[in-house]
C-alpha positions in Angstrom: 87.3 16.1 18.1 83.6 15.9 17.7 81.1 18.6 18.4 78.4 18.3 21.1 75.1 19.9 22.0 74.5 20.5 25.7 71.2 21.3 27.5 71.7 22.8 30.9 68.9 23.0 33.3 70.8 25.0 35.9 68.9 26.2 38.9 65.5 25.5 37.1 65.7 21.8 37.9 64.2 22.3 41.3 61.4 24.4 39.8 60.5 21.8 37.2 60.6 19.0 39.8 58.1 21.0 41.9 55.5 20.8 39.0 56.3 17.2 38.0 53.4 14.9 39.1 54.3 12.8 42.1 57.5 14.7 43.1 55.9 17.1 45.6 55.6 15.6 49.0 52.4 17.6 49.6 50.8 16.4 46.4 48.7 13.3 46.3 50.3 10.1 44.9 49.1 9.5 41.3 49.7 6.2 39.5 52.0 6.4 36.5 55.2 5.4 34.8 58.4 6.9 36.2 59.3 8.5 32.9 57.6 10.5 30.2 59.3 8.3 27.5 61.6 5.2 27.4 64.5 5.0 24.9 66.3 1.7 24.4 69.4 1.6 22.3 70.6 -1.4 20.3 73.9 -2.0 18.4 72.3 -3.8 15.4 69.5 -3.2 13.0 68.3 -6.8 13.1 67.2 -8.1 16.5 66.5 -11.7 17.4 63.4 -13.0 19.1 63.5 -13.4 22.9 66.0 -10.5 23.4 65.5 -8.3 26.4 65.6 -4.6 25.6 65.2 -2.9 28.9 62.6 -2.3 31.6 59.7 0.1 32.2 58.8 1.0 35.8 55.2 1.6 36.9 54.0 2.8 40.3 50.3 2.5 41.4 50.9 4.1 44.8 50.9 0.7 46.4 53.4 -2.0 47.2 52.7 -3.9 44.0 55.6 -4.8 41.8 53.9 -6.8 39.1 51.4 -5.5 36.6 49.6 -6.5 33.4 51.2 -4.5 30.6 50.1 -4.4 27.0 52.2 -3.5 23.9 50.4 -2.0 20.9 53.1 -3.6 18.7 52.5 -7.3 18.7 56.2 -8.0 18.1 57.0 -6.9 21.6 55.8 -8.1 25.0 56.2 -6.7 28.5 56.6 -9.1 31.5 54.8 -8.4 34.8 58.0 -6.8 36.2 58.2 -4.4 33.2 60.9 -6.2 31.2 60.5 -5.5 27.5 61.3 -8.4 25.2 61.1 -9.3 21.5 58.5 -12.0 20.7 60.0 -12.5 17.2 62.8 -11.2 15.0 62.7 -7.5 14.1 64.7 -5.3 11.6 64.9 -1.6 12.2 64.7 -0.4 8.6 64.6 3.3 9.6 67.0 3.0 12.4 64.4 3.1 15.1 60.9 1.8 16.1 58.3 3.6 18.2 55.2 2.2 20.0 53.2 2.5 23.2 53.0 0.4 26.3 50.0 0.7 28.6 48.5 -0.7 31.8 45.3 -0.3 33.8 45.1 1.4 37.2 41.8 2.2 39.1 39.8 1.7 35.9 42.0 4.1 33.8 44.3 3.3 31.0 47.8 4.8 31.4 50.2 4.7 28.4 53.9 5.7 27.8 55.8 6.0 24.5 58.8 3.6 23.9 61.5 4.1 21.3 64.0 1.4 20.2 67.0 3.2 18.6 69.9 1.7 16.6 73.2 3.1 17.9 76.3 2.1 15.9 79.1 3.3 18.2 79.8 1.9 21.6 79.1 4.2 24.4 77.1 4.7 27.5 73.6 3.1 27.4 71.4 5.5 29.2 67.6 5.5 29.3 65.3 8.4 29.3 64.1 7.8 32.8 67.7 8.0 33.9 68.3 11.5 32.7 67.7 13.2 36.1 71.3 12.3 37.2 72.6 15.0 39.6 75.4 17.2 38.3 78.9 17.3 39.8 79.7 20.2 42.2 80.0 23.5 40.3 78.5 22.0 37.1 75.0 22.2 35.6 72.9 19.1 34.8 74.0 17.9 31.3 71.6 16.7 28.6 72.7 14.2 26.0 75.5 15.3 23.7 75.5 15.4 19.9 79.0 14.3 18.6 80.3 15.7 15.4 83.8 15.3 13.7 85.6 17.6 11.4 86.6 17.0 7.8 88.6 18.8 5.2 85.3 20.3 3.8 84.3 21.7 7.2 82.1 20.4 9.9 80.4 17.0 9.3 77.6 15.6 11.5 78.1 12.3 13.3 75.4 10.0 14.6 73.8 11.2 17.8 74.4 9.5 21.2 71.1 11.0 22.6 67.7 12.0 21.6 66.6 15.2 23.3 63.5 14.6 25.4 60.6 17.0 25.8 61.2 19.9 28.1 58.3 20.2 30.7 57.0 23.6 31.7 53.8 24.2 33.8 50.9 26.2 32.5 49.6 29.2 34.3 53.1 30.1 35.7 53.1 33.4 37.5 56.6 34.5 36.5 58.4 36.8 36.7 59.0 36.8 32.9 61.0 36.3 30.9 61.8 33.0 32.7 64.6 30.6 32.1 63.6 27.2 30.5 66.9 25.5 29.3 70.4 26.3 28.1 71.7 25.1 24.8 75.4 24.8 24.1 77.8 23.8 21.4 81.0 21.9 22.1 82.8 24.2 19.7 82.1 27.3 21.9 85.7 27.0 23.3 87.3 27.1 19.8 85.2 29.8 18.3 82.5 32.3 19.2 79.0 30.7 18.8 75.7 32.6 18.4 72.4 30.9 19.0 68.9 31.4 17.7 65.5 29.6 17.5 62.7 29.2 15.0 59.3 27.6 15.0 55.9 28.1 16.5 56.2 30.5 19.4 59.5 31.9 18.2 59.3 33.4 14.7 55.8 31.9 14.0 52.6 32.9 15.8 52.4 33.4 18.6 55.7 35.2 17.8 58.0 36.0 20.7 56.6 33.5 23.2 60.1 31.9 23.4 63.3 33.8 23.0 67.0 32.8 23.3 70.1 34.7 24.4 72.3 34.5 21.3 75.5 34.5 23.3 74.7 32.3 26.3 72.1 30.0 24.6 69.6 30.4 27.5 66.0 29.7 26.3 63.3 31.9 27.9 59.5 31.9 28.0 58.1 35.4 28.0 54.5 34.8 29.3 52.2 32.3 30.9 51.3 29.2 28.9 47.8 27.6 28.6 47.7 23.9 27.9 44.1 24.0 26.8 45.1 26.3 23.9 48.3 24.5 23.0 49.9 21.6 24.8 53.4 21.6 23.3 55.7 23.7 21.2 58.3 22.4 18.7 61.3 24.7 18.2 64.5 24.4 16.2 67.8 25.6 17.8 70.5 27.0 15.5 74.2 27.5 16.4 76.3 29.7 14.0 80.1 30.2 14.4 80.9 33.9 14.0 82.9 34.3 10.8 82.8 30.6 10.0 79.2 29.9 9.2 77.0 27.1 10.5 78.6 25.3 13.4 76.0 22.6 14.1 72.9 21.2 12.4 69.6 22.5 13.8 68.4 20.8 16.9 64.7 20.1 17.7 63.5 21.2 21.1 60.0 20.1 22.3 58.5 22.2 25.1 55.6 20.2 26.7 53.1 22.3 28.7 52.3 20.5 32.0 48.6 20.5 32.8 47.3 22.2 36.0 43.8 21.7 37.4 42.4 25.0 36.2 39.0 23.8 34.7 36.0 22.6 36.6 33.7 19.8 35.2 30.7 21.0 33.1 27.5 19.0 32.6 26.8 18.3 28.9 23.2 19.4 29.5 21.2 21.1 32.2 18.8 19.8 33.2 18.9 16.2 32.2 15.5 14.5 31.7 14.5 10.9 32.0 11.6 8.6 32.7 11.0 5.7 34.9 8.1 3.3 35.0 6.2 3.3 38.3 6.5 -0.4 38.5 10.4 -0.3 38.4 12.3 -2.4 40.9 15.5 -1.4 42.8 18.5 -1.6 40.5 16.6 -0.8 37.3 18.4 1.8 35.1 16.7 5.2 34.8 19.1 7.5 32.9 22.8 8.7 32.7 24.3 12.1 33.3 27.7 13.1 31.9 30.1 16.0 32.5 33.3 17.0 30.7 36.6 18.6 32.0 38.8 20.6 29.7 42.0 19.5 31.6 44.4 16.9 30.3 42.5 13.7 29.4 43.6 10.7 31.4 44.9 12.8 34.3 43.5 13.3 37.7 42.7 16.8 36.7 39.9 15.5 34.4 38.9 12.4 36.4 35.3 13.2 37.3 33.1 11.7 40.0 29.3 12.1 40.4 27.1 12.5 43.4 23.4 13.2 44.2 23.1 16.2 46.5 19.3 16.2 47.1 16.0 14.7 46.0 12.7 16.7 45.7 10.3 15.6 46.9 11.9 13.3 49.4 9.0 10.8 49.4 8.3 8.1 50.0 12.1 7.9 50.7 14.8 10.5 50.4 17.0 8.1 48.6 14.7 6.8 45.8 17.6 7.0 43.4 21.3 6.3 43.4 24.1 7.4 41.0 27.2 5.5 39.8 30.1 7.9 40.8 32.2 6.9 37.8 29.7 6.4 34.9 26.9 8.8 36.1 24.3 6.2 35.6 21.2 6.8 37.8 19.3 3.7 39.1 16.2 3.1 41.2 17.3 2.6 44.8 14.1 1.9 46.7 10.6 0.6 45.9 7.4 2.7 46.2 7.2 4.7 42.9 3.6 5.7 42.3 2.7 7.9 39.3 -0.7 8.7 40.7 0.9 10.2 43.9 4.2 11.6 42.8 4.6 12.0 39.0 8.0 13.7 39.0 11.3 13.9 40.9 14.1 16.6 40.7 17.6 15.6 41.6 20.4 18.0 42.4 23.7 16.5 41.1 27.4 17.3 41.4 30.4 16.5 39.3 33.9 16.9 40.8 37.4 16.3 39.2 40.4 14.9 41.0 38.4 11.8 41.6 35.8 13.8 43.4 38.2 15.9 45.5 38.8 18.8 43.1 36.8 21.4 41.3 33.0 20.9 41.2 30.1 21.6 38.8 26.4 21.4 39.5 23.3 20.4 37.5 19.8 18.9 37.7 18.2 15.7 36.6 14.4 15.6 36.2 12.9 12.2 36.3 9.2 11.7 35.2 7.4 8.7 36.6 5.5 7.0 33.7 2.4 4.9 34.1 2.7 1.2 34.4 -0.1 -1.3 33.9 -0.9 -1.8 37.5 -4.7 -1.4 37.3 -6.7 -4.2 35.5 -9.8 -3.1 33.5 -13.1 -4.1 34.9 -16.5 -4.8 33.2 -19.2 -2.4 34.3 -21.8 -5.2 34.0 -20.7 -8.8 34.5 -23.5 -10.5 32.6 -25.7 -9.7 29.5 -28.7 -11.4 27.9 -29.5 -10.3 24.3 -31.5 -11.5 21.2 -30.1 -11.6 17.7 -32.0 -12.5 14.5 -30.7 -15.5 12.6 -28.9 -15.3 9.2 -27.3 -11.9 9.7 -23.6 -11.2 9.4 -22.0 -8.3 11.2 -25.1 -7.9 13.3 -24.6 -6.1 16.6 -24.9 -8.4 19.6 -23.9 -6.3 22.6 -21.7 -3.5 23.7 -19.8 -4.0 27.0 -18.3 -0.9 28.7 -15.3 -1.2 31.1 -13.3 1.0 33.4 -9.5 1.3 34.0 -7.6 3.3 36.6 -4.4 3.8 34.6 -3.4 6.9 32.7 -6.1 7.7 30.1 -5.3 7.1 26.4 -2.2 5.1 27.3 -1.4 1.5 26.3 -2.0 0.5 29.9 -5.5 2.1 29.7 -6.7 0.9 26.3 -8.4 -2.5 26.3 -8.6 -5.6 24.1 -11.2 -8.4 24.3 -11.3 -12.1 23.7 -14.1 -14.8 23.6 -12.6 -17.6 25.6 -15.6 -20.0 25.8 -18.9 -20.7 24.1 -18.0 -20.1 20.5 -16.1 -23.1 19.1 -17.3 -22.5 15.5 -16.2 -18.9 15.4 -19.7 -17.5 14.9 -19.0 -14.3 16.9 -16.3 -11.7 16.8 -15.3 -9.2 19.5 -13.5 -5.9 18.9 -12.6 -2.7 20.8 -14.9 0.3 20.4 -13.7 3.8 19.4 -13.5 4.8 23.1 -11.0 2.0 23.8 -13.1 1.2 26.9 -15.8 -0.8 25.2 -16.0 -4.3 23.8 -18.4 -4.9 20.9 -19.6 -8.3 19.9 -21.0 -8.9 16.4 -21.9 -12.0 14.4 -19.0 -13.2 12.2 -21.2 -15.9 10.5 -24.9 -16.4 10.0 -26.7 -17.9 13.0 -29.1 -20.8 12.4 -32.1 -21.0 14.7 -32.9 -24.5 13.6 -29.4 -25.7 14.6 -28.9 -23.8 17.9 -31.1 -21.1 19.3 -28.9 -20.1 22.3 -25.3 -19.4 22.9 -23.5 -18.5 26.2 -20.2 -16.6 25.7 -17.4 -16.0 28.2 -15.5 -12.8 27.4 -12.2 -11.5 29.0 -10.7 -8.0 28.9 -7.0 -7.0 29.0 -4.9 -4.0 28.2 -2.9 -3.5 25.1 0.3 -4.1 27.2 0.8 -6.8 29.8 0.2 -6.2 33.4 3.2 -4.8 35.3 2.3 -6.9 38.3 0.1 -9.9 38.9 -3.6 -8.8 38.5 -6.8 -10.8 38.2 -8.5 -10.7 34.8 -12.1 -9.4 34.6 -14.7 -11.5 32.7 -18.3 -11.1 31.4 -21.0 -13.6 30.5 -23.1 -13.0 27.4 -26.2 -15.1 26.7 -27.3 -14.8 23.1 -30.8 -15.9 22.1 -31.3 -16.5 18.4 -34.5 -15.2 16.9 -36.3 -17.3 14.3 -36.7 -15.6 10.9 -38.7 -16.9 7.9 -36.1 -18.2 5.6 -36.5 -18.7 1.8 -36.7 -22.2 0.4 -33.4 -23.6 -0.8 -33.1 -25.5 -4.1 -30.8 -28.5 -4.1 -28.7 -27.9 -6.1 -29.0 -24.2 -6.6 -27.9 -24.7 -10.2 -29.2 -27.9 -11.7 -27.9 -29.1 -15.1 -29.7 -31.7 -17.2 -29.1 -33.0 -20.7 -32.0 -33.5 -23.1 -32.6 -33.8 -26.8 -34.0 -30.8 -28.5 -36.9 -32.7 -30.1 -38.3 -34.0 -26.8 -42.1 -34.2 -27.3 -44.5 -31.6 -25.9 -46.0 -32.4 -22.5 -43.0 -34.7 -21.7 -41.7 -34.7 -18.1 -38.4 -32.9 -18.1 -37.1 -32.9 -14.5 -38.3 -32.7 -10.9 -36.7 -29.6 -9.4 -37.7 -29.0 -5.8 -36.7 -26.8 -2.8 -36.7 -27.4 0.9 -37.8 -25.0 3.6 -35.1 -24.4 6.3 -37.8 -23.4 8.8 -38.6 -27.0 9.9 -40.5 -25.8 13.0 -43.0 -23.8 10.9 -44.2 -26.7 8.7 -44.7 -24.5 5.7 -45.6 -25.5 2.2 -43.5 -24.6 -0.8 -45.1 -23.8 -4.2 -43.2 -23.4 -7.5 -43.2 -20.9 -10.3 -41.1 -20.2 -13.4 -39.8 -16.8 -13.2 -37.8 -16.5 -16.4 -38.4 -18.8 -19.4 -37.2 -16.7 -22.3 -38.6 -18.9 -25.1 -41.7 -20.1 -23.2 -40.8 -23.7 -23.7 -41.5 -25.0 -20.2 -44.2 -25.3 -17.5 -44.0 -26.3 -13.9 -46.4 -27.9 -11.4 -46.8 -25.4 -8.7 -47.2 -28.1 -6.0 -44.7 -30.7 -7.0 -42.1 -28.8 -8.9 -42.3 -31.1 -11.9 -41.1 -29.3 -15.0 -42.7 -30.3 -18.4 -42.2 -29.4 -22.0 -44.9 -26.8 -23.0 -43.6 -26.3 -26.6 -41.0 -27.8 -28.8 -37.5 -26.7 -27.9 -34.9 -25.7 -30.5 -31.2 -25.9 -30.0 -30.7 -23.4 -32.8 -32.9 -20.8 -31.2 -31.4 -17.4 -30.3 -32.4 -18.1 -26.7 -29.8 -20.9 -26.6 -26.2 -20.1 -25.8 -23.5 -22.7 -26.3 -26.2 -25.4 -26.5 -27.5 -24.3 -23.0 -30.9 -23.0 -22.2 -31.4 -21.4 -18.7 -34.6 -21.1 -16.7 -35.1 -19.5 -13.4 -37.4 -21.3 -11.0 -38.9 -19.8 -7.8 -39.8 -21.6 -4.6 -42.3 -19.7 -2.4 -43.3 -20.6 1.1 -46.8 -19.8 2.5 -45.7 -17.6 5.4 -47.7 -14.4 6.2 -44.8 -12.6 4.5 -43.7 -15.2 1.9 -40.1 -15.9 1.3 -38.9 -16.8 -2.1 -35.9 -19.0 -3.0 -34.3 -19.1 -6.5 -33.0 -22.0 -8.5 -31.5 -22.1 -11.9 -32.2 -25.0 -14.3 -29.7 -25.3 -17.2 -30.8 -27.6 -20.0 -28.0 -28.8 -22.3 -29.8 -29.5 -25.6 -28.6 -32.4 -27.7 -28.7 -31.6 -31.4 -31.0 -33.5 -33.8 -31.0 -33.2 -37.5 -33.9 -30.8 -37.8 -32.4 -28.1 -40.0 -31.7 -28.7 -43.7 -28.8 -26.8 -45.2 -29.5 -23.6 -47.1 -27.7 -21.3 -49.5 -26.8 -17.9 -48.1 -26.9 -16.1 -51.5 -30.3 -15.4 -53.1 -29.1 -13.1 -56.0 -26.1 -13.5 -58.2 -24.9 -11.7 -61.4 -23.0 -13.4 -64.2 -21.8 -12.6 -67.7 -23.4 -14.5 -70.5 -20.1 -14.8 -72.3 -17.1 -16.6 -70.9 -18.6 -16.4 -67.4 -16.7 -17.4 -64.4 -18.0 -19.9 -61.8 -19.9 -18.5 -58.8 -19.1 -19.8 -55.3 -22.2 -20.1 -53.1 -22.0 -20.5 -49.3 -24.0 -23.2 -47.5 -25.2 -22.9 -43.9 -26.6 -25.6 -41.6 -27.9 -24.6 -38.2 -27.3 -28.1 -36.9 -24.0 -29.2 -35.3 -21.2 -30.7 -37.2 -22.5 -34.2 -37.0 -25.5 -33.2 -39.1 -23.9 -30.8 -41.5 -21.0 -31.2 -44.0 -20.2 -32.8 -46.2 -23.0 -31.5 -48.4 -24.3 -32.6 -51.8 -26.1 -30.4 -54.5 -28.5 -31.2 -57.3 -30.0 -28.9 -60.0 -33.8 -29.0 -60.1 -36.3 -28.4 -62.9 -35.1 -26.8 -66.2 -31.9 -25.5 -64.6 -30.0 -28.5 -65.9 -30.0 -27.2 -69.5 -28.2 -23.9 -68.8 -26.2 -24.4 -65.5 -23.9 -26.9 -63.8 -23.5 -27.2 -60.0 -21.0 -29.1 -58.0 -19.5 -29.0 -54.5 -16.1 -27.6 -53.8 -13.2 -29.7 -52.5 -14.2 -29.3 -48.8 -17.9 -30.2 -49.6 -18.9 -27.0 -47.8 -19.6 -24.6 -50.8 -21.3 -24.9 -54.2 -19.7 -23.9 -57.5 -22.4 -22.8 -59.9 -21.4 -22.3 -63.6 -23.3 -21.0 -66.6 -22.7 -23.5 -69.4 -24.7 -21.8 -72.3 -24.9 -18.3 -73.6 -28.2 -16.7 -72.4 -29.9 -13.5 -73.3 -29.7 -10.7 -70.7 -32.3 -11.0 -68.0 -33.1 -12.6 -64.7 -33.3 -16.4 -64.4 -34.3 -18.6 -61.5 -32.0 -21.5 -60.6 -33.3 -24.1 -58.2 -30.6 -26.0 -56.2 -31.3 -28.9 -53.8 -28.7 -29.1 -51.0 -28.5 -32.1 -48.7 -26.5 -32.7 -45.5 -24.6 -35.8 -44.6 -27.8 -37.4 -43.3 -29.8 -36.7 -46.5 -31.9 -33.9 -45.1 -32.3 -31.5 -48.0 -33.8 -28.1 -48.9 -34.5 -26.5 -52.3 -33.1 -23.0 -52.6 -34.0 -20.7 -55.5 -31.2 -18.4 -56.7 -32.1 -15.3 -58.9 -29.3 -15.1 -61.5 -29.1 -11.8 -63.3 -27.4 -12.5 -66.7 -25.6 -9.5 -68.2 -24.2 -9.0 -71.6 -20.5 -9.0 -70.7 -17.4 -11.2 -70.6 -15.4 -12.9 -67.9 -15.5 -11.9 -64.3 -16.1 -8.1 -64.9 -19.9 -8.2 -64.6 -21.2 -4.9 -65.8 -24.8 -4.7 -67.1 -25.2 -2.0 -69.9 -28.5 -0.5 -71.1 -28.7 -3.3 -73.6 -28.3 -5.8 -70.9 -31.3 -4.6 -68.9 -34.0 -7.2 -69.6 -37.4 -5.8 -70.8 -36.3 -2.2 -71.2 -35.6 -1.2 -74.8 -35.8 2.1 -76.5 -39.5 1.7 -77.2 -40.3 1.0 -73.5 -38.4 4.1 -72.4 -40.3 6.2 -75.0 -43.7 4.8 -73.8 -42.8 5.7 -70.2 -42.0 9.3 -71.2 -45.3 9.6 -73.0 -47.3 8.4 -70.1 -45.6 11.0 -67.8 -46.4 13.8 -70.2 -50.1 12.7 -70.4 -50.3 12.6 -66.6 -49.0 16.2 -66.4 -51.6 17.4 -69.0 -54.5 15.8 -67.1 -53.3 17.5 -63.9 -53.3 20.9 -65.6 -56.8 20.5 -66.9 -58.1 19.5 -63.5 -56.6 22.5 -61.9 -58.2 24.9 -64.4 -61.6 23.2 -63.8 -61.4 23.7 -60.0 -60.4 27.4 -60.4 -63.4 28.0 -62.6 -65.8 26.5 -60.1 -64.2 28.5 -57.3 -64.9 31.7 -59.2 -68.7 31.3 -59.0 -70.6 33.3 -56.3 -72.0 30.8 -53.8 -73.8 31.4 -50.4 -71.9 29.8 -47.6 -73.7 27.0 -45.8 -72.6 28.4 -42.4 -72.0 31.9 -41.3 -68.6 32.8 -39.8 -70.3 33.7 -36.5 -72.5 30.7 -36.4 -72.0 28.6 -33.3 -72.0 25.5 -35.5 -68.4 26.1 -36.4 -67.5 24.6 -32.9 -68.6 21.2 -34.0 -65.7 18.6 -34.1 -65.3 15.3 -35.7 -65.2 12.3 -33.4 -65.4 9.4 -35.9 -61.6 8.8 -35.9 -60.7 6.0 -33.5 -56.9 6.0 -34.1 -54.7 3.0 -33.8 -55.8 1.6 -30.5 -54.0 1.4 -27.1 -50.7 0.7 -28.7 -50.7 4.1 -30.4 -51.8 6.0 -27.3 -49.8 7.1 -24.3 -52.1 5.3 -21.8 -51.1 4.5 -18.3 -51.9 0.8 -18.2 -50.8 0.5 -14.6 -54.3 1.4 -13.5 -55.4 -2.0 -14.8 -53.2 -3.7 -12.3 -54.8 -2.1 -9.2 -57.5 -4.6 -9.1 -55.0 -7.5 -9.1 -52.9 -5.9 -6.4 -56.0 -6.1 -4.1 -56.9 -9.6 -5.3 -54.0 -11.9 -4.1 -56.2 -14.9 -4.9 -55.9 -14.1 -8.6 -52.7 -15.5 -10.3 -50.5 -12.7 -11.6 -47.9 -12.9 -14.3 -46.9 -9.3 -14.2 -43.2 -10.1 -13.5 -42.6 -10.5 -17.2 -41.4 -6.9 -17.8 -38.3 -7.8 -15.7 -37.3 -10.5 -18.2 -34.9 -9.9 -21.0 -36.5 -8.9 -24.3 -36.4 -11.8 -26.8 -34.7 -11.4 -30.2 -36.8 -11.5 -33.3 -35.6 -13.2 -36.5 -35.2 -11.0 -39.5 -37.3 -11.6 -42.6 -35.7 -14.5 -44.5 -34.4 -14.0 -48.0 -35.6 -17.4 -49.1 -39.5 -17.4 -49.4 -39.5 -21.1 -48.5 -38.4 -20.2 -44.9 -41.3 -17.9 -44.2 -43.1 -20.6 -42.2 -40.3 -21.0 -39.7 -39.9 -17.2 -39.6 -43.6 -16.8 -38.5 -43.4 -19.6 -35.9 -40.2 -18.3 -34.3 -41.4 -14.7 -34.1 -44.8 -15.8 -32.8 -43.1 -17.5 -29.9 -40.9 -14.5 -29.3 -43.9 -12.2 -29.2 -45.6 -14.4 -26.7 -42.7 -14.1 -24.4 -41.9 -10.4 -25.1 -42.4 -8.5 -21.8 -42.7 -5.2 -23.6 -45.6 -6.3 -25.9 -49.1 -5.6 -24.6 -51.1 -6.9 -22.9 -48.9 -7.3 -19.8 -51.4 -9.4 -17.9 -52.7 -12.8 -19.0 -55.8 -12.0 -17.0 -57.4 -8.5 -16.6 -59.8 -8.0 -13.8 -62.3 -5.1 -14.1 -64.9 -6.1 -11.5 -63.0 -4.9 -8.4 -62.7 -1.2 -7.9 -61.2 -1.3 -4.4 -61.4 1.5 -1.9 -60.3 5.1 -2.0 -61.2 5.8 -5.6 -59.4 8.8 -7.1 -62.7 9.8 -9.0 -65.5 11.8 -7.4 -69.0 10.6 -6.8 -71.3 10.2 -9.9 -74.4 11.0 -7.8 -74.0 14.7 -8.6 -74.8 14.1 -12.2 -78.5 14.5 -13.0 -80.0 12.6 -15.9 -83.4 13.5 -17.3 -85.8 10.8 -18.3 -87.1 12.9 -21.2 -85.9 15.6 -23.4 -88.9 17.9 -22.7 -86.7 20.4 -20.9 -84.4 20.8 -23.8 -84.8 23.5 -26.5 -84.4 21.5 -29.7 -85.8 24.3 -31.9 -82.3 25.8 -31.9 -81.3 23.0 -34.3 -83.4 24.7 -37.0 -80.8 27.4 -37.2 -77.9 25.0 -37.8 -78.8 24.3 -41.4 -80.6 21.6 -43.4 -78.3 18.8 -42.0 -79.9 19.3 -38.5 -83.5 19.8 -39.6 -84.4 16.1 -39.2 -83.2 16.2 -35.6 -85.2 19.3 -34.9 -88.3 17.7 -36.3 -87.8 14.5 -34.2 -87.2 16.1 -30.8 -88.6 19.6 -31.1 -91.9 18.9 -32.7 -94.0 18.7 -29.5 -96.0 15.7 -28.3 -96.6 14.3 -31.7 
């Protein structure tokens, strides 16, 4: 005979039903399933698709019988009447399957757990929601029984017929305690004495002693009030032990679920809530959202909160300017008429109540600030302006246009932007916002041209940084800009003119006509021309026509020429009262001609007179490659007898070889080098022949030509003789100095103040004179041509003294030209004017100086006392009338 567990509710069934939602007639009907959990038993582990397992029952407090159910396990589906079916085959690997079924009611999701359990033995097929069967008279309500069977080894557990459902017990129960909860019983209690005990949280684990059990009767007690918000369920293990026989049953799990009571009021998540609303908002626009929480069971009516607005302060222009969504707490605009300038802030008193608005209540505030909207258009203070602007200026200020705006200062609805909408198709003007944000500033974006257009009429609009909240007219202003004529400099066409000419073009030849035009066509001005910078002084220009001629021969090889280009700066000057000057650049690309013969770079060489090695001499030709290599070389004069000369393989260098043994000394070797056009030059090389061998040229004392032992002895003798003569002269001077002589002048004689003035020095170049005073006459004589701009030119480069004496002529000519164009070499003026003193002289008047026509009033007898050198003067001027 198997063993069973029994759970007896006894007289407590009526108490539990009183706290079960929906059972009390006085309580309000709440939507829900008719069971806390559904258990469906099957006979096999493998289930086929389409099988019906059972039915769940839902009541929404209406007459509806069909609902939309949802299963979280996609292998199951629930029909509208609650029938649970398999959508596809299922195998219960663990002997059971648990999932949830849910539905929606009044905007809330309500769920219930479902368990599919495999039961091997045939028996009663009860569901969890059917466990409230009334007991027979004289018996207590039975819970599902656990069947066991005996074996030779003792008690052996059999598979269960029932799964014990949770035991519901309300929170905040007032007692008296201890209070009966359930009764547990073993089917072996008739055969042997059974003692019961419990373990788990609330029994032997904290909170210890919350639940106790009578060890003999098996009645489970609760010893104090429960709080669902602290712990919503307790899991206990019930044990049954046969006295003297050991364990009678396996431990049984008992779940005590604490039933929620509405003992917590809603609490707002913040107080106060703050929000903003634009003043141009329309009814229905969202403003903000308020929220409240309830600590009671989530998903139950005890935590179902509803929101309401209790009052509005101030109640203007309507007491119901705002409305709140009772479910979400969203606050919206309810009526038009918000005006920040009149009412900048509203305070709402709000309420949150649970039990769908019929239970406990909480209170809070919502402060709504009305923000500015762009409902005031900016206006120009002055609708029209007339201004004048000089031509040719960029970023020149045209006009400043102040505006006004009635919106909140320093907001985007108050700050302004500007736009030129008409009168400027070429984009000559730009408009920007001033630092105050209430001012438009127009400036020139490109140079204005009086000759093209001397008047512009601009149409300007003003708007805010953000669009208008409502339809508003746009303010405009008209700006008339008159362009002022300014004397403009002549313009060369092109500004940089490039021509190509041969370097040997004859002097006084026409080079090019380089002219400039005056943009001021209305002024009818004349342009004159002048060369500002001609480094080599090769060119001249006709001041009236702009025709440039060759003044002196040009040279492509000159240091003033870079990359075959010679640059000259030309000025064009108009004849306005305040002349304007334009600048043009003339670039002359000089074509090379064969005007430079090749030369040898080396002027001195040293060779050994025995077994000498060849000497490689470098050849240079200033002309371009077309007039240079290959070169040829010929020995000149008597050099043929002792030397040989030939070109190297590239025809760019000379190999000079000593072919005979010569005595030590210096020898002159004359070589004639010719370019590929036959232009030649004779170069003289000083060859120092030393008494040595091979390439190690070291001249010993014997190798120094003209200086033997006898020469050295002669030099030493001459030095000794010079020292002897110097000694004799010194003795003679000392002897004369020892004689007693009367001094010509006494120490206190006034004639020791006489100075020598016969030394003129080195001229102005050696004196620190201020030559700028010489220019003052020219500054006041504009009719005299000045060339004093030369100091601003670059200083020319002077050629170094050539090593070859034959080049001394070219050296003098090139440096003479450089000196003529050197701005640092005096005189600075080509013409000095000394006949114009001008006004405001820094010197005083000379009229204060008196000159005597005769020397009669002078005492020339004093000259007699100055010695014999002044006696003649004394006789000439101090001797009276005769």
